[in-house]
N, C-alpha and C positions, 0 to 999 in steps of 0.2 A: 158532194159541192167541196170547190175551193172556199178557204176561206176569207170574211171580208174581216178588214183593218177599219176603224174609224178613230178620228180626233177631235176632242169639245177641248177650243181653251178660251183660255181665257189672259187679261193681265195681271200679275202679280209684279211681286216687288224687286228683290236684288237680286244680280247677274255679276258672272266674271265679264270684265271687261277685256282681259288682253288674251292673244290668241295664244295657245297653249298643244300641246303633244297629246295625242292618243290617249285616253287614259281608262282602265278596265278594271271593277273590282267587282266582290261577289253582290254588292250591295248597288252600285252605278254602271249603266252601260258605257261600252267604249265611248269617248267622247272627243271633238275638236271644237274649238272656238273657231267657228267659218268664218262669220262677218260681225267686227263687232260692235255694230251699228244697230243690229239686226238682222238674222234670218230670213229669207220673205217666201221662200220656194226650193221644190226638189225634186228632180229625177234621177230615174234609174234605168241603168241598161245591162238587163243581165246576160246580152252575149259576149259584153266586154267586160263587164264585172267594174261596171265605171258608174258612180252617182258625180249629178249637178247640183249646185247651189246658187242661188240668188240674193242677195242683199239689199238693203238698205243703200250701201255703198254704189250699189250700181255696176256691179264686180260678180261677174261670173266663175266660179270655182269647180273645178272636176278634180275630182277625189277617188282613190284607188277601193272600192267596195270590199274589199278584204282587209284591209288593216287602216283605213280611213287615211292614208299618208296623201298629201298634195299632188296633184299629178299638175295642173297647167293651171293658172289666174288669165283670165281676159276680161281688160276694160272695156265693159259692152254699152255702160249705156253712162250717161252726165249726170243723172241724179240715180232716182231709185230704180231698182231690178224687180219687178212684182212677178214674173213667169219663168221659168226654165221647160224646157223638153229635152231629149236625149233621142237619137236613132237607136233599131232596136242592139247593133253592133257599137255603140258611143263614139261612133268615129264623126259622128255632124250634133252640133249643141245649136237648139234654138232660144231664145231669150226677148223676155218683150218687157218694155219699162219707160218711164220719163224722162225728156231730155232735156233738164233745165228748170228753170222758173218759170217757164211758159205750159201749156197746160198740155202741148203736144208731145207723144210718144213715138216710139221707134221698135222694129222688131229686128229683129239680125238673126242670122245662121253662121255661125263658125266652124272652120275645122277644129274637131278635138285633139288634135296632133300635134297641131304646130300655130295656132291659133287666128288661122288667114280665116278674112270677110269673105263672106260665101254669097251672099246673098244682103240687103239693109233696103225695107222702105221705113218712109217717115209718115204722120198723119199731125197734122198742124194744130189741129183742135180737139182730137182724142189721145189715151194711149192704152195699150194695148192690156189688158187684166187675165189673159188667158195665152199660151201659145201649146201647139203639140206639131210635132214631126211625125210624118207617117213612118213606118217601122225600115222601110229604105232608105231613106233620109231624101228621098228628092222634092217632095213636095212640103211645105209646112202651110199652119193653119192659125191665126189668129185671130180673138173674141175682143171687141174694144168696148170703152165707155159708155159711147155712144151709141150701142146695138148694134153695129153692123160686126160682119162676120168674112175673113176675105181669106184667101187658097191663092196658094204661091207655087210654082215650080221651083225649085231651087236652080237649076241652071238653064232657067229662061234668059239671063245677061239683061237685069234692068227690064221684064217685061212685067207689067201691070197683073196686080192681083187678079183672079176672078172672084165678083163680089157674092157670095151667097144669100146671104143678109142685108139689105141696105139698112141705113143707121136711122134713127128715131124709133125705136123699139127699144125694149129691156134689156141692160148690159149683159154683155156677155162672158161668165166667169166663170168656167170653167170647158175643156176640151179634153178631147179620148180618142185617139186610133185606135179603133179594132186591130189584134192581133195580126192577122191576113192585108192590113192596109185596105181593103175595099172601103171599109166606113169611119165615118168619122161620127163621134157624137158629141154635143155641143149645149151647153144649157144656160138658159135666165132661170126661171123659175119653173119650168117645160125644161124636158131636155127631147130635141130632136137627134134623129138618127139619117145621115145622108148617107146614099151613094154617091161616091167620088168619081168615080167617073163617068157616068151619067149625070154629077152635079144635081142630085133632085134630092128632097128629102122624101124620105122614106115611111116613117112614124114619127108623132110627135107622143109624148109619154107624160101626163102631167101624176098630179099628188102631193107635188110638194106644195106648202102655202106662203113660202119666201124665198130669193135667190138660191142658186145650188153653187155650192162654191169648190167640190170638186169631184170628177168622174173617173171611176177605172172600168177598165173590161176584165174578165175573166181569162185566163191563159187560152183559155178554148175558142173564147170568144161568145160564148152560149150565152154570158152575163153580163151585165153591169150594173153596176152598183153607183148611188149618188151620195152625196153631203149636203147638207140643206142650212140657210141661218135660224130656218123654220125648228130647227132641235133634232130634226130625225135625220135618219137613214135607209134610204130604199132599196132592193135589187130586184132586179126587174130581169125578164128572158128576153133577152135583145134581140130575138126573130119576134116578137110579137106584143112585148111591152108589157105581159101579165108579172102582177107582183107575185113575186115570193116570198118575200118577207121585206116588213118593215118595223122597225126601231125606234122607238122614241127617248131621247134622253135627255131626261129633268135634271136641269140643275140646280142652284141653291130655292132658300126655300126664304120668302123674306117677309115681312110682318106687316101687313094692312095699316089703314088708318089705326091713332091710338093703341095698339099692336092689336085691335079685337079680329083681324082677317088673316088669312095667313094663306100665302098665294104662290103658287108654282112659277118659277121666274125658269126661263129655257134659254141656256146659251147655243150658238151659233159651233155644228158642225163645219168643221173645217177641212178635212182630210180625208180620203179612203183611198187603203187598196186591198186587193184581192192577196192573199197571202200566203205562203204551201203550208201545209202540217194539219187541215182539217176545215169545218165550216167557222171559223173564227170571227165576232166584232171586237175591235178593241176602244176604247174611249176614252178622250182624255177631258179632264172635269176641274173639280174645282180645289183637288191638292195638287194641280200641274202634272197628273198622272195619267197614266192609258191605264182603262181597265177592259177585260177578253172577255166576252161572251162567248157559249156556243150561238151558233143563229137556227139551231135544230130547237135546241133545247132551252134558250134563255141563262142555263148556268153560268155564272160570272166566277171567273178563275180568281179565287181571293189573297192571290199576289199580284198585285197592279206593278206598271213600271214605273218608278219614279227616276226624276232626274230632273225637268226640265224647271226654270224660275219664272219665266212667262209663256206670254199665250205661246201653242204651236201650231207653227203656221204651214206645216206640210209634213205628207207620210207618205213614203215606197216603200216597195217590198223586192228586194233580190236574195237569191241563194239561199232562200232558207228564212232570210232575217229580217228584219224592221226597220228603216231608219225614219230619223224624225230631225225636222230643224223648227227654231224657236224665236223668240223676239229676243231672249238672250243672246242671241249670236250662236249656240250653237249645233252640232249636227251630233246625232247619236247613233250608234246602231244598237239594237237590243236584241 
């Protein structure tokens, strides 16, 4: 089984505030300051060795996945950018975010090479929390704060989206396209797997007790991983929804009334990625670190990954490496 990487983030104190060049050392990962106001999202395109990040500045930035050198900056949103996605070859980048002081949001798809706008769609009363591009870049999906889920053809010349789920339900916090492009996974507190061509729900997978913040397919499409606000991560067989592994991540321990009771406090998991190199679980917690554990044995790697100074907001895996972004504004390659 391929490895699963998860991150559990939380807010911490100081951080660097100015952009800087890539750094690497024996104690810290390679690093750039990607979005000084805070980085909110990350996506990777293994075929093109390209990374995309989004930030509270509304900007989408593209990076060389080998050395973290900048490739292009796209002024995608008037306010915060909350989600990014790439086609498999890195030629197209999708994003979702707010459009100013109103509650409205915008979904956009740009050409990653020259920044040309290929598609945009605005919502007057809700904003996109998640976006996903089909591997061939021809379709884009977005999940909104009002619970709606929409699907577009990028080349449809202004045609309205297909509404897979109507507004009024729990918000759609995560999306992921299967590697072969035939299925789309969406998540509220449960996961729905869709047949894209038929626009039909194939199955719903329950198990989480709170909103799911991240989804990832294994490279062969046989497994689907999820990370939730309930503090747990789950890996299921994508064809059946059968549970392969559940991992609960305990957070801080806090004192009860008058110090008489000690209770566990679970912090939300906010990132998940299948990573080459074995069945591994990575999690980030109180020390702003990413811990890794073997999904089969549960053994924890004694050397955590350290560096982020604020909440980790996303993970991606590519070319044998793990990449993470955080509200400290940095993009790090491990």
